[in-house]
N, C-alpha and C positions, 0 to 999 in steps of 0.2 A: 615404399613398399617397390619391393620388384615388379617389372613389367610381367614376369611370368605368372604371379599372383593377382596385379589389378587386372588383366585382360579377362580371364575367366568370373571374376567379381564384378565387374563390368556387363559381361554376356547372360550372367546368371540374374542380373537386376533387371535388366532388360527385356529376358525371357519372362519372367514375373508379371512385368507391367502389361506386354503384348499378352497376356494368358490373362491377367486378373480384367484389363478393361473390356473383355467379352463377357466375365461372368455377371455373379448375381451379387451385387457387392453388400455385406453386413456391415461395413464401417463406411460411413460417407461424410470426410470434411466438411465441415462448414467454413463460410468464407469467414476471412479475417477481420476482426474488427482492431482497426489501427487507427486512433484517435489523431495521433501524432499532435499532442497537448502543448500548448507555447504561454501559458500562462492559467494563474490560479482560477478556478470556478468554468473554464473552458468545459461546456458538454456538447456533445456528439450524439446526433442520432442518424439512424443507418436502414435500409430497407434494402432489399436485394431478390432479385431471383436468376435462376439459372440451374443448371446441373445439379448443384445440391441440394436444390427445393429451395422454398423459400427462405430468409432468415433476416433478423430484427435484431438491433445491436443497439446499445446506449453505451453510454460511458461518461466519466467528467473525472476533473480535479477537483478534491474534495479538500485538499489542505497543503499549501505551498507544492511539493513535490509527488505529494500521492494522489492516487490516481485508483479509480475503479470502474469495472466494465460489467456487463451483463448480456447473453447472448442467447438467440433461440431460432434452431434450425427445424424449419418440417418439410416433409414432402408427402405426397400421396397422389401416385398415378390416378387418373381418372380411369383405368383399367383396375378396378379396386378389388376385383375376385382371383383368390388365388391360384385360379385354373386360367387367368389370363397372362401371356406372354410379358405382356408388360407392366406388371404387377410389382409395387417397389414403396414404400413408405416407411418415413421414420419419425423420431421428434426427439428433441435433445436439446437439454437448457445448459448453461454451466454462468460460474463468474468467477472474476478474476481482482486481484490486486496490484497495481504496478507503482514503480517509480517512473519519475520523467525529470530527463537532465533537460529541463527547460531553461531558455536563454531568450528571453524576448524579442532583444534587438538583433536574432542572428535567423536566418532563414533555415537552418536546418536542425532536426529533431531528431531526438535519441530519447528511447521511453523502453524498458524492459516489464513485464507483466507475468504473472504465474495463478493458475487457478484448478477450480474443478468442475465437472460436468457430468449427466449422467443422462441417459437416453434410452431408445428402442428401434429394432429395425425389421425388417423384413423384404423379402425380395425374392423373386423367381427368376432364375437363369435362364435368357433364352437361346444362350449355346453353351457346349462344353468349357471347362477350364482346367486349371491346375489345380482347385480343391473340389470342383461339383461338375456334377453331368449336368446337361439339358433337360429342362424340366424340375429340377430341383427347386426347392424353398428353404432358404436360409433365413433364421430368424434369432432372436436374444435382444438380453438387456444388457446395456453397456455402461460402464463409469471412463471416465478419461481425464487426467490430469494434465499440465502442459504447462510448459514455460515458453514466453515468446520475447522475441527483441524485434524491434522497429527502427528504420533508419529511413527519414526521408526530407524532402525539399518541400517549403509550404510558402505558399503566398498567397492574394486575394482572389487570383487568379485561377492558375493552376498547383495541383499538388501531386506528388509524385516519388515512390518510393518502394523499397521491398521489405520482407518480412520473414523470419523465420521461427517456426512452430515445433517442439519438442515433445512430443505427445506419447504417455503411454496408455494403452487403449486395454481395458480388461471388459470380456465378454462372461457374461453367467448366464446359465439356462441358454445356451449355443442349442442348435437344432439344423438338421439337413432333413427336410423330409423329402422322401425318393420311393417312388411308387406305393402309397399309401402306408409306409413304414418310416419311421423316426429314427436318428442317431442320434446322441445327446453327447457334448465334447463340454464338462464345466470349464470354468477360468482359462479360459483360452486368452492368453495377453500378447500382445505385441508393441515393440516400438517404434514410432515414426520420428522420421526430419520431412517439416512441411515446409516448402519455400513456396514464397507468394510475391506477386508484384503487382503492381495499383496505379492507377491515375486518374485523379477527379478534375474535373474542369466545369467553372460557371464563375460564380461572381461571391465572394465572401460566405454569406451563411448558408446558401445554397449549391451544391453542385452535382453532376454527374459522375459515375464512377465506374469503371471499368476494373475489374480483379481476376486474376489466373493465377491458378497454381498448382501441388503437386503435394502427391504423398507418398512417401520412398519408405516401405519398411526395412529395417535394418536387420533383424534377425534371421537369416534367410536358410539358415543352418539349423534352427530351435525345432525343438522334439516338444511335445509329443506332437503328431500328423494324424489330421489334415488342422491346419490353420484355418483362422476365418479369413472370408474374401474382404476386398477393399478396393475403393474407387482410386485410380492412380493420380486422376487428373479431374479439376472442376475449372468452371467458367460462369462469373455472375457479374450482372450489373445492374444500379440501380442509383437511387439519391440518397447524396449524404447530408446532412443538415447540421451549422457548425453554432452553436449560442454562447454569448458572451464570451466573445473573442475580442481580443485587443488586437487589431490592425494596425501595422505598420503605416504611417500618416502620409510617409512618401512616397 
């Protein structure tokens, strides 16, 4: 790609991230479920809290390299009324199936997952942005298809890695409430690239985890306009439990 084309694309992406970070996000990406499976029957349970709300996750290797996962994300700001400036809530559940390139004798782990989820969200804009005005309330039901790749280093004390998720988010019954009037935009959909990094510290079966990630919309020039808003970043922390893991005796 020529520099003359690359720079405008970067500036456009940066501009959108700055605008959307101050808006009412209709789509809030959940924290990644990254089990880093090393052996058959290994099971992971995780709970998080952060800017994306509360996340609960479970995953496990069910047969050789085959793995399953289930995730739930919930947020409900204490200011629950739509007239409150901090109003925001969402519920989202998803399930996935994956393949782990597990090698028990190696500390490196590589795996891939794909899946589907459904949820709903609603939030009020504390300030104006690219697609909403201050005070607008956006809401809708949405579904998400995803494919996710994980790469990490594992040990009994520290686990660290990165993950990338490609997501197709499809909103139905999407609405923008503005000054007692509503505008409906059905079947608004966007593609996202969502990278994340994480670190876990503890000992064998229980670790504290910190995770940070981004959500980058890819079809900036798509129509119709307006598109739905989204949260460009998230930060989460919590506890990670690993069961039935065969640890290296060294």
